[in-house]
C-alpha positions as CSV (number, residue, x, y, z in Angstrom):
1,M,99.1,81.9,90.2
2,I,102.7,81.7,91.2
3,D,103.6,82.5,94.8
4,D,106.6,84.8,94.8
5,G,106.9,84.7,98.5
6,F,106.0,87.4,101.0
7,Q,105.0,90.8,99.6
8,L,104.3,93.7,101.9
9,L,102.6,95.7,99.2
10,P,100.7,94.6,96.1
11,E,102.4,94.6,92.7
12,Q,103.0,98.1,91.3
13,A,100.3,98.7,88.7
14,S,101.0,102.4,87.8
15,T,103.9,104.7,87.3
16,H,103.0,106.5,90.5
17,A,103.3,103.5,92.7
18,P,107.1,103.6,93.3
19,H,106.7,107.2,94.6
20,V,103.8,106.3,96.9
21,D,105.7,103.2,98.1
22,L,108.8,105.4,98.9
23,L,106.6,107.8,101.0
24,Y,105.0,104.8,102.8
25,Y,108.4,103.2,103.6
26,S,109.9,106.5,104.7
27,L,107.0,107.1,107.1
28,L,107.3,103.5,108.3
29,G,111.1,104.0,108.9
30,L,110.6,107.3,110.7
31,S,107.9,105.8,112.9
32,A,110.2,102.9,113.8
33,L,113.1,105.3,114.5
34,I,111.0,107.4,116.8
35,T,109.6,104.3,118.6
36,V,113.1,102.9,119.2
37,L,114.4,106.3,120.4
38,V,111.5,106.8,122.9
39,A,111.7,103.2,124.2
40,T,115.5,103.5,124.6
41,L,115.2,106.8,126.5
42,I,112.4,105.3,128.8
43,V,114.6,102.3,129.7
44,F,117.7,104.5,130.2
45,F,116.0,107.1,132.4
46,S,114.1,104.3,134.3
47,I,117.4,102.7,135.2
48,R,119.3,105.9,135.9
49,F,116.7,107.5,138.1
50,R,115.2,104.5,139.8
51,R,114.3,104.8,143.4
52,S,117.1,103.9,145.8
53,N,118.4,104.8,149.2
54,S,120.8,107.4,147.8
55,K,119.7,110.9,147.2
56,V,119.9,112.4,143.8
57,D,121.8,115.7,143.5
58,R,119.5,118.2,141.8
59,T,121.5,121.3,142.5
60,G,122.7,121.8,138.9
61,I,119.3,121.5,137.3
62,R,117.9,124.5,135.6
63,D,114.1,125.0,135.4
64,N,114.0,126.6,132.0
65,V,116.1,125.8,128.9
66,P,114.6,127.9,126.1
67,I,116.8,126.4,123.3
68,L,115.6,122.9,124.2
69,E,112.0,124.0,124.3
70,V,112.2,125.7,120.9
71,A,114.1,122.7,119.5
72,W,111.5,120.1,120.5
73,T,108.8,122.3,119.0
74,V,110.4,123.4,115.8
75,V,112.0,120.0,114.8
76,P,108.7,118.0,114.8
77,L,107.0,121.0,113.0
78,V,109.7,120.9,110.2
79,I,109.5,117.1,109.9
80,S,105.6,117.3,109.8
81,M,105.6,120.0,107.1
82,A,108.2,118.1,105.0
83,I,106.0,115.0,105.1
84,F,102.9,117.1,104.3
85,G,104.7,118.7,101.4
86,W,105.9,115.4,100.0
87,G,102.4,113.9,100.3
88,A,100.7,116.9,98.8
89,K,103.1,116.9,95.8
90,L,102.3,113.2,95.2
91,Y,98.6,113.8,95.5
92,F,98.6,116.7,93.0
93,T,100.8,114.7,90.6
94,E,98.4,111.8,90.6
95,Y,95.3,113.9,90.5
96,R,96.2,115.7,87.2
97,P,95.6,113.6,84.2
98,P,98.5,113.1,81.8
99,A,98.7,115.1,78.6
100,G,96.7,113.5,75.9
101,A,94.5,111.5,78.2
102,M,91.3,110.1,76.7
103,E,88.2,111.2,78.6
104,V,85.7,108.4,79.3
105,H,82.4,109.3,80.8
106,V,81.0,106.6,83.1
107,V,77.6,106.2,84.7
108,A,77.4,103.8,87.6
109,R,74.1,102.2,88.3
110,Q,73.3,99.6,90.9
111,W,74.2,96.5,88.9
112,M,76.0,97.9,85.8
113,W,78.3,100.4,84.3
114,K,77.8,102.5,81.2
115,F,80.9,103.9,79.4
116,Q,80.9,106.5,76.6
117,H,83.9,107.6,74.5
118,P,84.3,111.2,73.4
119,N,83.7,110.0,69.8
120,G,80.2,108.7,70.9
121,R,81.1,104.9,71.1
122,R,79.3,103.3,74.1
123,A,79.8,100.2,76.1
124,S,78.2,98.5,79.1
125,N,79.9,96.5,81.8
126,S,83.3,96.6,80.2
127,S,85.9,99.3,80.0
128,P,86.1,101.0,76.6
129,C,89.6,102.2,77.3
130,S,92.1,100.0,75.6
131,W,95.2,102.1,76.3
132,P,96.8,103.1,79.6
133,R,96.0,106.8,79.5
134,C,92.4,107.3,80.4
135,R,90.7,110.0,82.4
136,W,87.6,108.5,84.0
137,E,84.6,110.7,85.0
138,V,82.3,108.6,87.1
139,C,78.7,109.7,87.8
140,S,76.3,107.8,89.9
141,S,72.8,107.8,88.6
142,P,70.3,109.7,90.8
143,S,67.5,107.6,92.2
144,R,64.8,108.6,94.7
145,G,65.9,112.2,95.1
146,S,69.7,111.5,95.4
147,S,72.1,113.8,93.6
148,I,74.6,113.1,90.9
149,T,78.1,112.6,92.3
150,T,81.1,113.0,89.9
151,N,84.5,111.6,90.6
152,T,87.4,112.0,88.2
153,F,90.5,109.8,88.3
154,T,93.2,108.6,86.0
155,D,94.0,105.0,85.1
């Protein structure tokens, strides 16, 4: 294996990976921006309003600023809903199998996998899907009263 240097994320193995990576990096950047902003404001206000012998003039301070209160409630709400919408769109895009995807039924047992093509061909412990558009339906075999669980995902 050739070492290509430092990689923050693994090699992209699907067509959806760049979109997910962009969401991840955007959230990382937004978090870094908010962290730097909060830390800067803490340092600024700590220096400006530190305890000293001089009295601070508080005569011009208003108790209630409705525009400011609405702004610090609505702005994070809008940002949160935008992030949620972006993530939900990515999720539903990845969840739907592509057109013409081959369905492969998989039964998972403790030490083996059983695969079955729609045409009846079967395989054990190796993927029968030789092309990139497969819709996998995975069922775990019931044992000792457990129920069958089915998960569907696209490769």
